[in-house]
N, C-alpha and C positions, 0 to 999 in steps of 0.2 A: 731595913727600918724593922725594930722589933714591934710587934702587935701594942696598939694603945690599949692601955687597961680602960675600963668602963668610967674611972674617975677620970684620967687623963684627955680621955676623949669628951668627955662632958665638961671640965675645964676650959678647953679651946672653943666649943661650942658657946658654951655661957659667955665668953670673952669675947667671940663675933656678936653675939646678940646684944652685948652690952653697947655697941655703937650704933645699933639701928635705930632708925627714925620712920622707917615705911611703917606702914598699916599692919602687916605680918610681914615677917620673915622666919625663913626656915634656914637649917645649916646642917650640912651633911658633910662627914670626915670618913673616909676608907681608903684603907690600903693594907698592905701587904706585901710578902715575899711570892714571885713567881719563877720556877726553876723549869729548865726543861733540857733535854737530850735527844738529840736525831742522828739516826743512823740511816746508810743506803748501802748497798752492794757489799753489804757484811761490815763497813768500818764507820766507825762515829764521825759524822763531819761536822756537828756544831754542836755547841752545850752552852749555856747560859743560866745566869739567874739575875735577877731585877728587884729592887726595893723600891716602892713607891707608895707617894700617899697624896690626897689630895683632898681640899676641903672646897665647898660650894656653897653659893650663897644665894638664895633665893629671895627675892622683894617685891613685896605688893602694897601698889597704892591704888584704892580701889579695884579694878579689874584689869590694870597694867602691870605685870609682869616682867621683870629683867634678874638674869641669872649672872654670875660670874664665879671664876674657879682658880684656885691657887694651889701652888705646892711647896709654900715657905710657909709656917704658923708662927712668928713672931707678932708681936702685939700692931708694928706697923704694917704688914702684910694684910692680917686680918681685916684691921679698919678700911684700909685700901679697896679691899673685895667686898666689903659691904657699901662704899661709898660708890664703887662702880655699879654693883648689881642695881643699887637704889636709881642713880642716873640713867640707866638701861632701861628700868622698868618706867620712867618719869615719860621718856622718849616712846616707848612702845605704844600700838594700838591697843585696844580694850579686848579683851577674851571674854566673849559673852559666856562661855563654857565654864569659866573660872568657878572652883567651888571653894569657900572658907577653909583655913587649915583646922585640921582636926585637935582639939586638946590633948591632955592626958589619956592615955589608952591602959588598958588592963596589962599587966607586965606576963610575958611568956616565955619559957626556957626552950632552947634548941638542943639537938644532940649533932649539931652541923660540925661540930669540932672534932679533930681527930690528933692526939699527942703525937702519934708515930708518923702521920702526915708532915705534922709541924716539923719535926727533925731531918726530913730528909734533907742530903746533903750531896755535893758532889759526887763524892765516893759511890753514894747508895746509887745515884743514877748509874754511873757508869757499870754497877753489879748489875742494875736490872737489864742495861743493854746487853751486856755480855752474856747473861742468861738466856738470851734471845737469838744474839750472833752464833755462839758457840754449834748450836745444834744443827744450824742451818749450815755452817761451814762443814761439819762433819757429815752432812748427808748431801753436800755438793747443792744446794739449794741456795739461793739469794734474798736476803731478809734487807726491808726498809721500812722502819718503824720510828715512831715519836712520843714519847713521855712528857707530860707535862702535869707540874703539881704547883698547889695554891694552897697559902696559908695567910690567912688576914681577918680584918673587921669590917665591922660598917656601923657607924652612929648618927643619929637625926634627933634634931634636937627645934622645937620653932618658939616663937615668941609669945603662944599660947600655954606653955608648959609641958608640951609633949617632948619625949625623950625616948628612944629605944637605941639598944644595942646589941649588936651579935657577932661571933667570931664563927669564922667557917676554915674548913679544909675540902683541896677536891684533888683528885689525882685521875688522869687521863692518859690510856695507852691503847695504841694501833700499830699494829705490823701487817704488811704483806707482804707474803713469800713467795717468790717463782724460782721456776723451774731454770737452770740455767740457758737454755735454749728459749726461753721467754714465752715455751707455749701452755706452761701451766700456771695457774694463778691461786692463791688464797690467802684468805684476809680474815682478822680477828681483832675484835676492840672490846675494851672496857674500861669502867668508871666506879670509882668508889669514894667517897669521903675517908676512909681508914686505907690507908696504903698497905697496912697488914694483910689486907683481903687478896692483894695483886699479887699473883705469882706470872710473871712474865714471859718464864720457859714454858708453863703450861698453856698458857695463852699462844704462842708461838707454835707450838706442837699442834694445836688445832690448825692454824693456818698452813703449816707444813702439810698436814694430811691432804687438805683441799687442794694444796699445789700439786703435789704427786700424782692425785687422783682426777685432776684434771687435764691431764697431759691428751692430746689427740683428741679433742672434742669433735664431735658430730654435730651434724646440722638434721633438724627435724623441722617438720611443716610449722608454720607460726597457726595460732589457732587458741582454741578455751581448752585448757588442762584445768586439773585438779592440782593444785600447787602446796608444798609444804615451804611455808616461810620461817626459816629461823628466825629468832628474837630480834636479830639486827635488820632484818627486812621486812620484818611486821614493824617495827619502828619505824623505821622511814617513811612511813605512809602513815601510820596513826597520827603522827605528831602534827601531821598537815592537817589531820582532821580535828586534834583538840583545839587547833585554835579559832575553829567555827563555833563553838558552844560558847557565843557571847551575844548577849541580848539586842546589843545596839545594831550590828551589822546584820541579824535575823529583821529586826522591826522595819529597817530600813532595806530590805529586800537584795541585802547584797552577800547571803549566803546559802549554803544546804539548809540551813535552820529556818529559813523565811519560807513563809506559807503564800500560796498562790492567793491572790486576792487580798494580802496583808495580814499582819501578825505572824508568829510564830509557830514553831511546831513543838514547843513546849509541853508535854505530856501525851507526845503522842509515840507510839511504838514504831521506831524507825532501824532498831536490829535484831538480830537475833535473842534468843530470849538467855542467850548463855552469856551476853556482852552486859557486863557490869565494870564502871566506872568511875572511880573515886579520888579524891585527894584528900592527903593528909599530914601535915606538917611535922606530925609527932609520928611517923612511921620512921622505923629504925634503919631501913634499908635505905630510902632516899629522903634521910629527914630534911627540911626546908626552914630559911627564917622565918619567925614567925609574925612576920607582918608584910603587908604590900607597901608600896610606893607612896602610900599618904599616909603611913604609922598605923593603919587598921588593922587588927588581928586578924591572922586566917586562920579557919576552922575545918576541920574534917566536912567534906561536903561530898556527897552522891551527885555525881552528875547524868551518869546514866545507871538503871537499874533493872535486869532482867530485859534489856532491849529499850525500855521506856525512858526518855529524855525526862530529866529529873529535876535538874537547874542550868539556867545559863547563868554567865556572869554577868554582872550590874556595875557600872563604875558609879562613882558617888551622884555623877552629873546625872546620868542616863537613869538611874533609878531614882532621883526627885522627880525627873520630869515624868517619869511614868507611875508614881507613887509606890513604888515598892522598897523594899531593905536592900542595901548596896551587898553586893556579893564580890567577896576577892578571888583572885584567879591564884594557881599557882605561879610564881615567878611573873605576875601581872603588873610589871612597868616598875621604875624605880629602882633603887638600888637593891641588891642583894636576892636579885631572882633572873632568868634566863629567859624571860619571855614566854607568853603563854603557849605557844606552840613548841616549846621545849619540853622542859622536865617536870615532874611533880605530880603525875598520875599513876595511878595504878590499876591495871587491866586486869580482872578476873581470868583466872585462867583456869588448867584441871591438873589431871595426874601424870598426864602421857609424855614420852620421851620424844623427842625427834628421831630414834629410832625404833620407837613404837607405833609410831606414825608412818614411818616408813614400811615397816612389816606387814600392815594391813591395806597397803595402798596399790590397786592392780596395775595402773598405770599413771605417773605422774612427772612434777617437775619439782627437785628441791631448789630452793632459793638461797645462797647465801646472804647476799644483800643487793639493794638497789642504790643506783646513783643517777647523776644529771637528771633529775625529779623537774619536771615544770607543770604548773599548771594550763589547763585548757578549757574548763567550766566551771567556775566557781559557785553555780548555782547547784550542780549535780556533785560537786568535788572531783570533778574526772582528772586525773594525772597520766602523763606520758612519763617513763623513763627507760632504764637498762640495767638488766642482771649484770652482775660483774664477783670475779674473782671466788667463783666456784658455781656453776650449775650443772645439775645433773640429772640423767633420765632415770627413773623408776619403774621398774616391771614385774611383778607379781613378788610384790614386797622386797626387793632388792633393789641397790642401785647398780644400774647396767652398765652406763657409761655417761663419760662428760658430754654435756653439750656446749655448742656455740652458745654467745649470748644472744639474750632476744631484748626488742624493745618490747612493754607492753604498754597498754591504754585500760585503765581500771580505776573505778573508786573505792575509797575504802567503805562508803556506803553501801554498794552492791556486794564488795567482799565481805562486808560483815553479817550481812543476809546469807551469804553461801557458806557457813560455818560448817564444817565435818567433825573437826575435833580441835581443841584446845590443850597447849600443855602447860608447864610449870614455869610462871613469871620469872622474867631473870631483869636485873637492873640493865637498862640499854639508855643511855644518853639522859639519864636521872629519872626516866620513868620505868614502872616495873611492865614488862611487856611476855606476854606467852609466846611460844612457837604456835603456829596457826595452819590447819589443814584446809584448805578453801579450795571447794569446788568451779569450774567453769570461769578460770580466772584467763583473763585475754592476752595473749601475745600476739602482737601484731604484725612485729616483721623481726628477719634476722640481723645480727649485727657482728662484724669480724672481729671488734676487738675482744682481747682476752681479757 
C-alpha cells in the first residue's frame, strides 16, 4: 500500500472522529511497506515484502479507557471500530493515572524520510545480499545476514483538535561471517534512515576480517582488564542505562537514579566529566519523529552534561504529581518511536579511532559486541552477559591473538567512571555511540562458545 498523504490520513481520522460519542477520542493510523532478505551459508534463504495499514481508536469516558484496531478503512469499518472502542471503555475499570488528551500542538518537521530507501525493491535487496555473499565465497568464508527496510507513515488526531503526521524510512543490515571450520567468527551491523549510506560489501569486509583473525582463540584468566569497546559493544550496554533516565522509577526507588533515603540523583555528578548525553529530534544522523505518544513535541534535551545528570524524563501524570513540566523522551511510548531504552541518544565522544586506542594500550582486550545480556541488580545497574564474534588480546599497542569469549559482570555506571578514552561516535541502534577505552572492566569467567 502506498503511504497515505497527510490529507488522506486526516480524512480517515476525521471520519472516525465523526462517529465518536465518548468524552474524548483519539484515532491513530499507520502503515507502510516492510521488505527483507535473509541469507545463510552464502545462499539466500528467504525474502519478502509486506504492506500493512492499521487504524486504532481510543475512547475515554471519564477515566475509563477502551481501544480497538482495524485494517480496513471503509466507513462501516471505521464506525464499527469506534463503537467497539466505546463499548470496551464503558466496561473498563477507571485508570487513576489517566491524563486528558492534549489539544493542538505546534507543528514540527522531521528529516526521517529518505526517497532512496522508499524506492528499495527486490532487485535492490538481492544486490545488497550478493555484494555481501560474493566476497565471502571468494575467501572461503561462510556468511549469514539479514536486511530489513521500512517505508511508512504515522498520523494521529483527537477530539480536541490535535493532529500530527510524519513519514519515515529505515534500513537495518547485519552480517555474521564464520570460517569454514566454524572456529572463527566476525560480526558487523549498520542502521540508517537513508539506504544510500549503506555499503553491504564494506560492512561484510569488517566481519570477514574479524572471522579470519579470530581463528585459534586462546584462553586467558578472567579478571579486570582494560577493554576497548567498539561502538556496537558500547551501545549494547549504554542503551540499558538510557532507560533509567526516568523520574518516576527514580522517585519510587526502582532505579540507579534513586537516592538512598528517597529522592533522585538529579544534579549529581555520576559519571566521568567527559560524559555528555543529549537527544535532538532534528539531528541529521539519527532523526526522530518530532512528537511523543501523547502528541507532545520533542525538543533538544541535555540528559547528562560533563558527568552531571541534568534532566530526567517526566510523563504528564508524574510531572503533574510532582509539580514540574513534563519532559518527553526519545521514542517514549506510542507510535513513531522505539522505546526509551532504544535509539535517539547522542553520546559525546572524542577524535580517536579504535586503531588509535589499540596503539596506546599496553595490555587489554578488544570487544566487538556483547550478547545474552541480563540484569543482575537494577539499583546499581549491574549486568551480566557474554562477548561474541571477535574478542582479541592487545599487548604493546598491537593485537596479539584472538581470545576465547568471556562472561562479564559490569555496570555501565561504573564503566563510565573508568573511561580512559573516547572515539568518534557512530550510529548504533538509532543512537550515536563512540568507541570506548575502559579500565578495570570485569570478566568473570570463560565461555567456550565462538
